VEXNUBA-435268 format. One record per residue (C-alpha): residue number from 1; residue in one letter; x, y negated, z. Coordinates in Angstrom, 2 decimals, decimal comma, padded with zeros to 5 digits. Layout:
REM residues N
NODE   nr  rest        u        v        w
NODE  NUM     A        X        Y        Z
...
This chain:
REM residues 50
NODE   nr  rest        u        v        w
NODE    1     M  -009,08   018,27   097,74
NODE    2     E  -005,51   020,61   097,27
NODE    3     K  -007,49   022,92   094,75
NODE    4     K  -007,96   020,15   092,28
NODE    5     R  -004,91   018,20   092,38
NODE    6     S  -003,24   022,43   091,89
NODE    7     E  -005,57   022,05   088,85
NODE    8     K  -005,38   019,00   087,36
NODE    9     K  -000,91   019,82   086,79
NODE   10     S  -002,18   023,58   086,25
NODE   11     F  -003,96   022,17   082,76
NODE   12     W  -001,17   020,01   082,41
NODE   13     C   001,35   022,25   081,98
NODE   14     L  -000,69   024,71   079,92
NODE   15     M  -001,15   021,40   077,50
NODE   16     S   002,59   020,34   078,04
NODE   17     A   003,31   024,07   076,88
NODE   18     L   000,43   024,49   074,38
NODE   19     L   002,20   021,14   073,00
NODE   20     L   005,59   022,02   072,46
NODE   21     V   004,60   025,41   071,26
NODE   22     V   002,42   024,14   068,43
NODE   23     G   004,65   021,52   067,47
NODE   24     S   007,82   023,90   067,43
NODE   25     T   005,68   026,19   065,30
NODE   26     A   005,21   022,90   062,55
NODE   27     Y   008,51   021,78   062,37
NODE   28     I   009,43   025,52   061,84
NODE   29     V   007,02   025,92   058,61
NODE   30     Y   008,45   021,53   057,33
NODE   31     R   012,27   022,76   057,25
NODE   32     Y   010,63   026,03   055,31
NODE   33     F   009,36   024,41   052,81
NODE   34     E   012,09   022,03   052,53
NODE   35     E   014,54   024,12   052,23
NODE   36     K   012,68   026,28   049,37
NODE   37     E   011,60   023,28   047,80
NODE   38     H   015,35   022,24   047,99
NODE   39     Y   016,36   025,47   047,04
NODE   40     E   014,33   025,37   043,26
NODE   41     K   015,37   022,08   042,77
NODE   42     W   019,52   022,70   042,50
NODE   43     K   018,41   027,25   041,35
NODE   44     D   018,67   026,12   037,32
NODE   45     Y   021,89   024,23   038,14
NODE   46     E   023,67   026,86   040,36
NODE   47     E   023,04   029,02   037,26
NODE   48     C   024,93   027,03   034,76
NODE   49     G   027,84   026,61   036,96
NODE   50     I   027,84   023,36   038,43
């Protein structure tokens, strides 16, 4: 009985860690593309000196 509980706990800890890694990676990719889009939008204005 104790072994099954330990296996379930390990499974949920592993899934939580995996979810955290996937979420962090998705956030970093999202921020990268947002910054890139923002830079592209304002690039022409910066060249004009505005």
